[in-house]
C-alpha positions in Angstrom: 12.0 -15.6 4.1 9.8 -18.5 5.5 7.8 -15.9 7.4 7.2 -13.4 4.8 6.3 -16.3 2.0 4.1 -18.0 4.6 2.2 -14.8 5.6 1.5 -13.4 2.2 0.9 -16.4 0.3 -1.7 -18.4 2.1 -4.2 -16.1 1.5 -3.8 -16.5 -2.3 -5.1 -19.9 -2.7 -7.8 -19.3 0.0 -9.1 -16.2 -1.6 -9.0 -17.9 -5.0 -10.8 -21.0 -3.8 -13.6 -18.8 -2.1 -14.0 -17.3 -5.3 -15.2 -20.4 -7.4 -16.5 -22.6 -4.5 -17.8 -20.0 -1.9 -19.1 -21.8 1.2 -16.6 -21.8 4.4 -13.9 -20.6 2.3 -15.5 -17.5 1.6 -15.0 -16.8 5.7 -12.0 -18.3 6.3 -10.1 -15.7 3.6 -11.4 -12.5 5.2 -10.8 -14.2 9.0 -7.1 -14.5 7.7 -6.7 -11.1 6.8 -8.4 -9.6 9.7 -8.7 -11.9 13.0 -6.1 -14.2 12.6 -3.4 -11.6 11.8 -4.7 -9.4 14.6 -4.3 -12.2 17.1 -1.3 -13.5 16.2 0.2 -9.9 16.4 -0.9 -9.4 20.2 -0.5 -13.0 21.4 3.0 -13.9 20.0 5.7 -11.5 21.5 8.2 -11.1 19.1 10.0 -8.6 16.6 11.7 -10.5 13.4 15.3 -9.4 12.9 16.4 -7.8 9.6 17.8 -10.7 7.2 21.0 -10.9 5.3 21.4 -9.9 1.8 22.0 -13.2 0.8 18.1 -14.0 0.7 17.6 -10.9 -1.6 16.8 -13.1 -4.6 14.4 -15.2 -3.1 12.7 -11.8 -1.8 12.4 -10.8 -5.3 10.9 -14.1 -6.3 8.5 -13.9 -3.8 7.4 -10.4 -4.8 7.1 -11.4 -8.5 4.8 -14.5 -7.1 2.6 -11.9 -5.2 2.3 -9.7 -8.2 1.0 -12.7 -10.3 -1.2 -13.7 -7.6 -2.8 -10.2 -7.2 -3.7 -10.3 -11.2 -5.2 -13.8 -10.6 -7.3 -12.6 -7.7 -8.6 -9.5 -9.3 -10.1 -11.7 -12.0 -11.5 -14.3 -10.1 -12.8 -11.8 -7.7 -14.9 -10.2 -10.8 -15.5 -13.8 -11.9 -17.1 -14.5 -8.2 -19.3 -11.4 -8.0 -21.1 -11.7 -11.2 -21.5 -15.7 -10.9 -24.2 -17.5 -8.9 -22.2 -17.6 -5.7 -24.5 -16.8 -2.5 -24.5 -13.3 -1.5 -22.6 -13.8 1.8 -20.1 -15.7 0.0 -19.7 -12.7 -2.5 -19.2 -10.3 0.3 -16.7 -12.5 1.9 -15.0 -12.6 -1.5 -14.8 -9.1 -2.0 -13.7 -8.2 1.6 -10.7 -10.5 1.4 -9.8 -9.9 -2.0 -10.0 -6.0 -1.2 -7.6 -6.4 2.2 -5.5 -8.5 0.3 -4.7 -6.4 -2.7 -4.9 -2.9 -0.6 -2.5 -4.3 2.2 -0.5 -7.0 0.6 -0.5 -6.2 -3.0 0.1 -2.5 -2.4 3.1 -3.1 -0.3 4.5 -5.4 -2.5 4.0 -3.2 -5.5 5.8 -0.5 -3.5 8.7 -2.6 -3.0 8.8 -3.5 -6.9 8.9 0.1 -8.3 12.0 0.7 -5.9 14.0 -2.3 -7.6 16.9 -1.5 -10.0 15.7 -4.6 -12.2 13.5 -2.8 -15.1 11.3 -6.1 -15.2 10.5 -5.8 -11.6 9.7 -2.0 -11.6 7.1 -2.5 -14.7 5.6 -5.3 -12.8 5.0 -3.3 -9.8 3.7 -0.5 -12.1 1.0 -2.9 -13.6 0.1 -4.0 -10.1 -0.8 -0.4 -9.3 -2.3 0.0 -12.7 -4.3 -3.2 -11.9 -6.5 -1.1 -9.3 -6.5 2.1 -11.3 -3.8 3.7 -9.3 -1.0 3.9 -11.8 -0.1 7.1 -11.2 1.2 6.1 -7.6 4.3 4.7 -9.4 5.5 8.3 -10.4 4.0 10.1 -7.1 5.7 7.8 -5.0 9.2 8.1 -6.1 9.2 11.7 -7.7 7.1 13.4 -4.9 6.2 11.6 -1.9 9.7 10.6 -1.4 11.2 14.0 -2.0 8.8 16.0 -0.4 7.2 13.8 2.5 6.9 15.7 6.0 6.3 19.0 4.2 3.2 20.7 2.5 4.8 19.8 -1.1 3.7 16.1 -0.6 0.2 15.4 -1.0 0.6 12.3 0.8 1.5 13.4 4.1 -1.3 13.6 6.6 -1.5 16.8 8.3 -2.5 17.2 12.4 -6.2 17.2 13.0 -6.8 16.2 9.0 -9.5 13.4 9.0 -8.8 10.5 6.6 -11.8 11.3 4.6 -10.5 14.9 3.7 -6.9 13.5 3.3 -8.1 10.9 0.7 -9.5 13.5 -1.5 -6.8 15.8 -1.4 -4.1 13.3 -1.4 -5.7 11.4 -4.4 -5.7 14.7 -6.6 -2.7 16.3 -5.5 -0.6 13.1 -6.2 -2.1 12.8 -9.8 -1.5 16.5 -10.4 2.1 16.6 -9.1 3.5 13.3 -10.6 2.0 14.1 -13.8 4.0 17.6 -13.7 7.1 15.7 -12.4 6.8 13.2 -15.3 6.3 15.8 -17.9 9.0 17.6 -16.6 11.4 14.8 -17.0 10.1 13.8 -20.3 11.3 17.7 -21.5 14.2 17.3 -20.2 15.0 14.1 -21.9 13.6 15.4 -25.1 11.3 12.2 -25.2 8.1 12.2 -27.3 4.9 12.9 -25.9 3.5 9.4 -26.6 6.0 7.8 -24.4 4.8 9.7 -21.1 4.3 7.4 -18.2 0.7 8.4 -18.1 -0.4 7.3 -21.4 0.4 4.0 -19.9 -1.2 4.4 -16.6 -4.4 5.8 -18.5 -4.2 3.1 -21.5 -3.7 0.1 -18.8 -6.3 1.2 -16.6 -8.8 1.1 -19.8 -7.5 -2.3 -20.6 -8.0 -3.5 -17.2 -11.8 -2.2 -17.4 -12.1 -3.9 -20.7 -11.2 -7.1 -19.3 -13.3 -6.9 -16.4 -16.1 -6.3 -18.9 -15.3 -9.2 -21.0 -15.3 -11.5 -17.7 -18.7 -10.2 -16.2 -20.3 -7.7 -18.6 -21.7 -4.5 -17.1 -21.8 -6.1 -13.6 -18.2 -7.3 -14.1 -17.0 -3.6 -14.8 -19.0 -2.3 -11.4 -17.6 -5.1 -9.5 -14.1 -4.4 -10.7 -14.3 -0.7 -9.9 -15.6 -1.4 -6.6 -12.8 -3.6 -5.8 -10.3 -1.0 -7.2 -11.7 1.6 -5.2 -11.9 -0.8 -1.9 -7.8 -1.3 -2.6 -7.1 2.3 -3.1 -8.8 3.0 0.5 -6.5 0.3 1.9 -3.5 2.2 0.4 -4.6 5.6 1.2 -5.1 4.6 4.4 -1.5 3.3 5.0 0.0 6.6 3.9 -2.5 8.4 6.4 -1.4 6.5 9.3 2.3 6.4 8.4 2.8 10.2 8.1 0.0 11.9 10.3 1.1 14.6 11.8 5.0 14.2 11.4 6.7 17.1 9.7 10.1 18.5 8.6 11.6 21.5 10.0 12.3 23.9 6.9 14.8 26.8 7.0 14.6 30.3 6.0 15.6 29.4 2.4 12.7 27.0 2.4 15.1 23.9 2.4 13.6 21.0 4.7 16.0 19.2 7.1 17.2 15.8 6.1 14.5 13.0 6.4 15.1 11.0 9.4 13.5 8.3 11.3 11.4 10.4 13.1 9.5 11.6 10.1 7.3 8.2 9.7 5.3 6.1 12.3 6.3 2.6 12.7 5.0 -0.8 14.0 7.0 -3.5 15.6 4.2 -6.0 15.3 5.7 -9.5 13.8 2.6 -11.0 11.7 1.3 -8.0 10.2 4.9 -6.9 9.2 5.5 -10.1 7.5 2.1 -10.0 5.7 2.9 -6.3 4.6 6.7 -7.2 3.5 8.1 -4.9 6.3 6.0 -1.7 5.4 5.3 -1.0 8.9 9.2 -0.3 9.3 8.6 2.8 7.5 11.2 5.2 8.8 13.9 3.0 7.5 12.4 2.6 4.1 12.3 6.6 3.8 15.7 7.0 5.1 17.1 4.0 3.0 14.6 3.7 0.0 16.4 1.2 -2.1 16.8 -1.1 1.0 14.8 -4.4 0.3 12.2 -5.3 2.8 13.9 -8.2 4.5 16.6 -5.8 5.8 14.6 -3.0 6.9 15.0 -2.1 10.6 13.2 -0.9 13.7 15.0 2.5 14.4 14.6 4.5 17.5 11.3 6.3 16.0 7.7 7.2 16.4 5.7 3.9 17.2 2.0 3.1 16.7 0.1 1.7 19.5 -1.2 -0.9 17.7 -0.4 -2.9 14.4 -0.8 -0.6 11.1 -4.1 -2.5 10.1 -5.6 -1.9 13.5 -4.8 1.9 13.7 -6.2 2.1 9.9 -9.6 1.1 11.4 -9.1 3.6 13.9 -8.5 6.2 11.3 -11.7 5.6 10.1 -13.1 7.1 13.4 -11.5 10.4 13.2 -12.8 11.6 16.9 -10.9 8.5 18.2 -8.1 8.9 16.0 -7.4 12.4 17.2 -7.7 11.4 20.7 -5.0 8.4 20.1 -2.7 10.1 18.1 -2.5 13.8 18.7 -0.5 13.2 21.9 1.7 11.2 20.3 2.1 13.7 17.6 3.0 16.3 20.1 5.6 14.4 22.0 7.7 13.6 18.8 7.4 17.1 17.5 8.8 18.4 20.9 11.4 15.9 20.7 12.5 17.6 17.3 12.7 20.9 18.4 
């Protein structure tokens, strides 16, 4: 757990100091999230082994700390962007905070909403609400995990679909389908309409906007909306990269084959995996959703040619992305036949 804690917690003080002091800290924080991570991934040839169940309580404590750190980073960033910091410092803080929330915070919230503890699940929900993405709490569990690799899953990216087209389709589709799934559950359980999860998602989002306004006025609201959107892009890039072009076979009755390791892209790169709480070990997560992140394995499964953050950057250039990934998709689809 030392590796996970070191990788994920170092950026929190760097970003917070940068938000209030600027200067070299505003350069150090984004460099850690980009250059340092990429260099360590490429220069250190290692694969971190899965750890034992004895460390799971520590893993939950780390996830709680990261979530609380995310809330602090959002508030500090809104303050920094509406303060008298120099413009270059504001840019550095914004980039570092957006990358941290979108990559580490998202991976952490994803872990929390799968926990058996009600407190941890709610903490993960609020981590998503804090970036105006509360619906993902429902969409991920009730839609994505059930329908991944099929046309019924909005967050499965399709072959030759650009990230930009995917972003709009997946955003709208996940809201619509998660709302329908939660409404169905509410009716089946006989619960009142006011207890619908989307009441919390929307109400929480309004509360977050109000807090941003209290910190920085109208400018604070604008800064917060920009930060939330940047974080959402990081989250959606992860989904896009990790499922691009990989589909499940469907029988004549319309039933898809069982979810297997071949239905997600993975990355063995050690440091970015630690930074993202083993989210790049995505196949094992889909096969065993309740497995906590230190125990995730790297099975015989589709592997990305570079780390997940690097491939997310490649995805922003559709012609390059297709040139790199389409042959790899074809190889795995042939294997699946």
